[in-house]
Structure formats: C-alpha cells, structure tokens
C-alpha positions as MATLAB code, in Angstrom:
seq = 'XXXXXXXXXXXXXXXXXXXXXXXXXXXXXXXXXXXXXXXXXXXXXXXXXXXXXXXXXXXXXXXXXXXXXXXXXXXXXXXXXXXXXXXXXXXXXXXXXXXXXXXXXXXXXXXXXXXXXXXXXXXXXXXXXXXXXXXXXXXXXXXXXXXXXXXXXXXXXXXXXXXXXXXXXXXXXXXXXXXXXXXXXXXXXXXXXXXXXXXXXXXXXXXXXXXXXXXXXXXXXXXXXXXXXXXXXXXXXXXXXXXXXXXXXXXXXXXXXXXXXXXXXXXXXXXXXXXXXXXXXXXXXXXXXXXXXXXXXXXXXXXXXXXXXXXXXXXXXXXXXXXXXXX';
ca = [
     203.620   71.664  136.667;
     203.700   68.383  134.760;
     200.436   69.429  133.037;
     202.047   72.685  131.868;
     205.107   70.840  130.586;
     202.842   68.425  128.720;
     201.080   71.347  127.055;
     204.481   72.831  126.154;
     205.522   69.504  124.600;
     202.190   69.332  122.691;
     202.738   72.826  121.343;
     206.262   71.883  120.279;
     204.893   68.809  118.517;
     202.452   70.967  116.564;
     205.286   73.373  115.748;
     207.413   70.454  114.503;
     204.476   69.208  112.366;
     204.093   72.653  110.850;
     207.823   72.800  110.176;
     207.625   69.437  108.433;
     204.979   70.848  106.107;
     207.162   73.935  105.670;
     210.049   71.632  104.705;
     207.871   69.810  102.149;
     206.867   73.194  100.678;
     210.424   74.256   99.670;
     210.938   70.816   98.125;
     207.958   71.373   95.830;
     209.254   74.874   95.156;
     212.589   73.337   94.129;
     210.781   70.929   91.786;
     208.873   73.807   90.237;
     212.079   75.802   89.791;
     213.717   72.807   88.132;
     210.853   72.663   85.654;
     211.178   76.430   85.146;
     214.881   75.972   84.389;
     214.020   73.206   81.920;
     211.528   75.515   80.253;
     214.164   78.236   79.924;
     216.586   75.765   78.353;
     213.940   74.881   75.784;
     213.352   78.616   75.185;
     217.048   79.054   74.468;
     217.071   76.156   71.951;
     214.774   77.940   69.430;
     211.629   79.886   68.740;
     209.582   76.752   68.121;
     210.574   75.351   71.477;
     209.993   78.803   72.990;
     206.238   78.480   72.313;
     206.029   75.386   74.530;
     208.620   76.679   77.028;
     206.500   79.469   78.577;
     203.698   76.972   79.142;
     206.031   74.733   81.110;
     207.330   77.816   82.927;
     203.746   78.735   83.860;
     203.129   75.153   85.061;
     206.311   75.288   87.148;
     205.212   78.617   88.582;
     201.868   77.065   89.497;
     203.708   74.355   91.409;
     205.812   77.069   93.050;
     202.580   78.796   94.127;
     201.244   75.523   95.548;
     204.497   74.964   97.455;
     204.361   78.492   98.852;
     200.758   77.934   99.911;
     201.832   74.805  101.797;
     204.676   76.792  103.366;
     202.198   79.443  104.510;
     199.864   76.721  105.875;
     202.745   75.148  107.818;
     203.669   78.544  109.240;
     200.054   79.042  110.317;
     200.214   75.736  112.196;
     203.480   76.886  113.745;
     201.721   80.075  114.875;
     198.865   77.991  116.290;
     201.312   75.795  118.252;
     203.213   78.737  119.740;
     200.253   80.081  121.853;
     199.741   76.633  123.394;
     203.430   76.413  124.174;
     203.294   79.858  125.788;
     200.223   78.820  127.797;
     202.110   75.766  129.052;
     205.045   77.966  130.076;
     202.661   80.289  131.956;
     201.225   77.311  133.846;
     204.770   76.170  134.633;
     205.504   79.647  136.077;
     202.319   79.604  138.216;
     202.985   76.058  139.416;
     206.570   76.983  140.329;
     205.284   79.875  142.468;
     202.442   77.962  144.181;
     203.196   74.228  144.242;
     206.077   72.073  145.503;
     207.624   70.161  142.629;
     210.157   67.391  142.140;
     213.404   67.823  140.167;
     212.609   64.726  138.083;
     209.468   66.275  136.593;
     211.334   69.517  135.843;
     214.219   67.654  134.266;
     211.934   65.526  132.040;
     209.926   68.604  131.026;
     213.068   70.567  130.196;
     214.351   67.660  128.100;
     211.105   67.657  126.087;
     211.292   71.435  125.685;
     214.953   71.241  124.572;
     214.109   68.495  122.031;
     211.255   70.562  120.647;
     213.469   73.643  120.387;
     216.092   71.596  118.549;
     213.465   70.434  116.054;
     212.252   74.011  115.634;
     215.807   75.282  115.019;
     216.480   72.469  112.521;
     213.243   73.200  110.697;
     214.067   76.905  110.520;
     217.513   76.102  109.110;
     215.968   73.904  106.427;
     213.395   76.587  105.631;
     216.171   79.169  105.281;
     218.176   76.880  102.990;
     215.043   76.240  100.911;
     214.366   79.963  100.636;
     217.968   80.541   99.574;
     217.572   77.945   96.827;
     214.264   79.543   95.839;
     215.961   82.952   95.593;
     218.751   81.422   93.487;
     216.174   79.802   91.203;
     214.352   83.102   90.872;
     217.616   84.774   89.889;
     218.084   82.175   87.155;
     214.468   82.713   86.079;
     215.149   86.446   85.826;
     218.238   85.790   83.698;
     216.222   83.482   81.462;
     213.480   86.076   81.211;
     215.987   88.671   80.087;
     217.086   86.295   77.334;
     213.468   85.518   76.393;
     212.592   89.237   76.161;
     214.934   89.502   73.190;
     212.715   86.997   71.247;
     209.692   87.602   68.955;
     206.205   88.853   69.791;
     204.906   85.349   70.521;
     207.295   85.108   73.446;
     205.922   88.330   74.968;
     202.602   86.673   75.880;
     204.470   83.912   77.685;
     206.650   86.506   79.399;
     203.561   88.297   80.683;
     202.314   85.054   82.234;
     205.751   84.407   83.712;
     205.940   87.920   85.188;
     202.463   87.503   86.692;
     203.567   84.203   88.214;
     206.725   85.846   89.549;
     204.630   88.544   91.224;
     202.561   85.861   92.933;
     205.763   84.079   93.934;
     207.067   87.319   95.465;
     203.823   87.795   97.398;
     204.090   84.213   98.658;
     207.694   84.823   99.720;
     206.580   87.941  101.602;
     203.981   85.867  103.452;
     206.643   83.269  104.248;
     208.975   85.970  105.587;
     206.139   87.356  107.753;
     205.464   83.888  109.136;
     209.160   83.435  109.922;
     209.144   86.757  111.768;
     206.196   85.606  113.866;
     207.983   82.309  114.582;
     211.063   84.226  115.725;
     208.838   86.347  118.003;
     207.358   83.176  119.496;
     210.857   81.826  120.117;
     211.711   85.061  121.918;
     208.684   84.555  124.164;
     209.837   80.974  124.813;
     213.232   82.326  125.872;
     211.560   84.771  128.258;
     209.539   81.870  129.705;
     212.711   79.860  130.304;
     214.205   82.893  132.044;
     211.207   83.017  134.383;
     211.636   79.278  135.022;
     215.223   80.016  136.046;
     213.910   82.702  138.425;
     211.589   80.108  139.980;
     214.514   77.751  140.440;
     216.425   80.538  142.171;
     213.488   81.001  144.555;
     213.534   77.252  145.235;
     217.230   77.493  146.059;
     216.415   80.316  148.491;
     213.859   78.004  150.136;
     216.526   75.333  150.493;
     218.766   77.881  152.180;
     215.995   78.651  154.677;
     215.629   74.907  155.325;
     219.339   74.728  156.081;
     219.015   77.620  158.517;
     216.151   75.840  160.256;
     218.233   72.689  160.521;
     221.028   74.703  162.080;
     218.579   76.060  164.659;
     217.377   72.500  165.341;
     220.960   71.385  165.879;
     221.441   74.272  168.350;
     218.321   73.185  170.252;
     219.605   69.613  170.373;
     222.852   70.875  171.835;
     220.894   72.637  174.573;
     218.955   69.409  175.228;
     222.216   67.489  175.532;
     223.460   70.087  178.073;
     220.267   69.641  180.113;
     220.726   65.871  180.058;
     224.232   66.301  181.411;
     222.856   68.315  184.324;
     220.251   65.581  184.966;
     223.021   62.997  185.091;
     224.905   65.081  187.628;
     221.780   65.310  189.817;
     221.321   61.550  189.608;
     224.892   61.036  190.740;
     224.264   63.250  193.770;
     221.063   61.297  194.556;
     222.960   58.009  194.353;
     225.563   59.393  196.806;
     222.776   60.385  199.206;
     221.261   56.924  198.960;
     224.567   55.365  199.882;
     224.735   57.505  203.005;
     221.137   56.513  203.877;
     222.026   52.844  203.556;
     225.003   53.304  205.909;
     222.745   54.958  208.491;
     220.070   52.259  208.304;
     222.146   49.887  210.455;
     222.298   52.449  213.236;
     218.603   53.428  212.899;
     217.024   49.946  213.326;
     215.066   51.137  216.337;
     213.330   53.824  214.277;
     212.475   51.624  211.292;
     208.799   51.593  212.113;
     208.614   55.358  212.213;
     210.733   55.777  209.062;
     209.050   53.006  207.007;
     206.481   55.461  205.640;
     209.264   57.904  204.743;
     211.216   55.152  203.008;
     208.164   54.224  200.959;
     207.860   57.818  199.807;
     211.595   57.904  199.080;
     211.260   54.719  196.988;
     208.356   56.244  195.037;
     210.468   59.337  194.357;
     213.360   57.128  193.256;
     211.077   55.298  190.832;
     209.982   58.595  189.364;
     213.618   59.700  189.107;
     214.542   56.441  187.337;
     211.589   56.688  184.946;
     212.648   60.271  184.070;
     216.040   59.244  182.565;
     214.329   56.471  180.600;
     211.927   58.956  179.063;
     214.839   61.268  178.351;
     216.674   58.394  176.598;
     213.591   57.639  174.465;
     213.377   61.307  173.484;
     217.064   61.295  172.569;
     216.545   58.210  170.417;
     213.636   59.913  168.630;
     215.762   63.045  168.139;
     218.610   60.948  166.689;
     216.175   59.224  164.293;
     214.853   62.626  163.205;
     218.402   63.830  162.605;
     219.088   60.768  160.458;
     215.955   61.476  158.399;
     216.973   65.126  158.053;
     220.454   64.087  156.824;
     218.938   61.687  154.249;
     216.560   64.445  153.108;
     219.472   66.853  152.703;
     221.325   64.264  150.623;
     218.277   63.862  148.355;
     217.955   67.650  148.077;
     221.640   67.957  147.065;
     221.180   65.228  144.434;
     218.098   66.997  143.092;
     220.001   70.289  142.891;
     222.773   68.576  140.931;
     220.216   67.157  138.492;
     218.605   70.592  138.194;
     221.981   72.160  137.403;
     222.549   69.555  134.681;
     219.098   70.302  133.222;
     219.826   74.044  133.265;
     223.099   73.419  131.425;
     221.183   71.503  128.747;
     218.648   74.349  128.465;
     221.497   76.889  128.126;
     223.117   74.808  125.376;
     219.746   74.600  123.581;
     219.293   78.387  123.844;
     222.800   78.865  122.464;
     221.929   76.665  119.475;
     218.629   78.501  118.930;
     220.330   81.921  119.129;
     223.047   80.755  116.730;
     220.393   79.440  114.304;
     218.462   82.724  114.461;
];
C-alpha cells in the first residue's frame, strides 16, 4: 500500500510541476497583453504611431501564443501525471483488499494526497484568474481594434495581422479549456478513488468488529475454565478431608501396616498426581491471564489507530470540500 501511495504522491508532484508551468504561462500572457495595450495607446496617439503600433501588437500576440503553448504543455504534463496518480490509487485499493496495513502508513499517504490536492486546487485557481485577466485583456484589445478600424488603409494591414493573432489566441484558449476539462475529469476519478479507500476502511472496521466478537467468545471460554477450576478445588477439599480420616485410622490400624504399605504407596503416588494437576492448572491460568493482557494492549492500539484514521478521514473530507469549492 505504501508503494501505491508513493506513486500517488509522484503523480501529484508531476501535476504540481505542470501547474507551475501553467502558472508561468498566464504570466507571459499578461506581459503580452500589456504590450498589446501599449501598442493600442500608441495607435490612439496618431497615424504615425499607428504604423509602429500594429507591429508591437503582433509581437505581443506572438508572446501570447508562446504563453498559451506553455500553458498547453503544462496541461499535457498534468494529464500525464493523472494516470500515474490513478494507478497508485488502484494499487491502494488492491492492497486494502488483500494486505494488512498499518494506520500510520495510511495517514502519511493521505496527508501527501491532501497536500497534492491542495496544490492542484491552488494551481487551478491561479489558472482561472490568469484566464480571466486574459479575457479582460482580449476585451480591451477588441475595443482598441474597433478604434483602429476607423483609421486609414495602412492600419488595415496591421488589423489583419492582429485579427489573425486573435484567432490563434482563441484556438489556444480552446486548447487550454479542453485541458482544464480533462484535469477536472481526473480530479473526479481521484474523488472516486478516495471513496473506494473509505469503503476499504469500512471493511477494516468490520474486521475489527469480528475481532471483538472473537475476544468475547474467548472471555466466555475463560469463564468456563474458571468454573472447572472451582470444581477441581472442591474435589481437592474432599480429598483432603478423606486424608484426614485416613490419618485418624492409622493409629488403630498399626497391625495391618505391612499389608497396607503397598496401598499407601499407591495413594501417595495418586496424591502427587493430584497435587501436580493444580500446579499445571495454575500455570495455564497464568498463561491465559498474560494472553488477556496482550489482547487488552492490542485493543488499545487498535482504538488509537482508529482514532488516527478518523482524523485522517476528516482531513481528506476537508480537502475534498476545498477541491469541490474550487471547481
């Protein structure tokens, strides 16, 4: 299971790297839009400045195209990281069904997954803000283009280049929107994987319930053993009473000591066996008490692990709430 969680964390790291490149892309887009705005200001200042303005606008649009290409490349890396993350989640599901795991590994893995999801949500928020700024810049470009269209024939050539650049920008934005849709689909798959992890935890809780039932049955068996030991003690008391009577009759039966010596030897051997029986029973009781102590300590550890698991699940739920709010 730890291997699957490591693969999930690796996939999240690749997703975060892709989101970093996606963040750098909108920054370059903003720089290009700033240059486009500067070009439109120069266009507004006069026809002479208009001749150099469209060139700067075209250069800004080229930078916008480069930024959009980097955004698309980052989204491709995000897509490449999502399959690995899904493969890690599948291994986590299989390990939860087949292997016995420890709550510490699950808690550490869930913390890494929650951190990665937080980075993914933050990156998506920044990408959305960058796209909003890009759309605002494009609106300003459109307003500037409407003003430029009222100029002379020389401006029309520059406007054609600007419109061609805007078409490419629109195509790049469509690619970015498609990549964001795929990222959202991958996040949905991650949510389904976390739901299956919760199902595995529920199965583990059912196994703990069965362990508790078995411990209850063990306690019932120990009660029966204690009842049997009480009966043995009663029998020993009766034997001790019989021995007292035998000792009282020994004084009267001195003449038959020779005949009864063999019988007394057999009686002594039986008494030794009877005495050794309670000792063995005491040793068994000591072993049973030690086992009960170990069982109690194990139950305490299991309860602590369940508490830690509940805390981890609360963190995962909070992360899913943040991701759903961001989407």
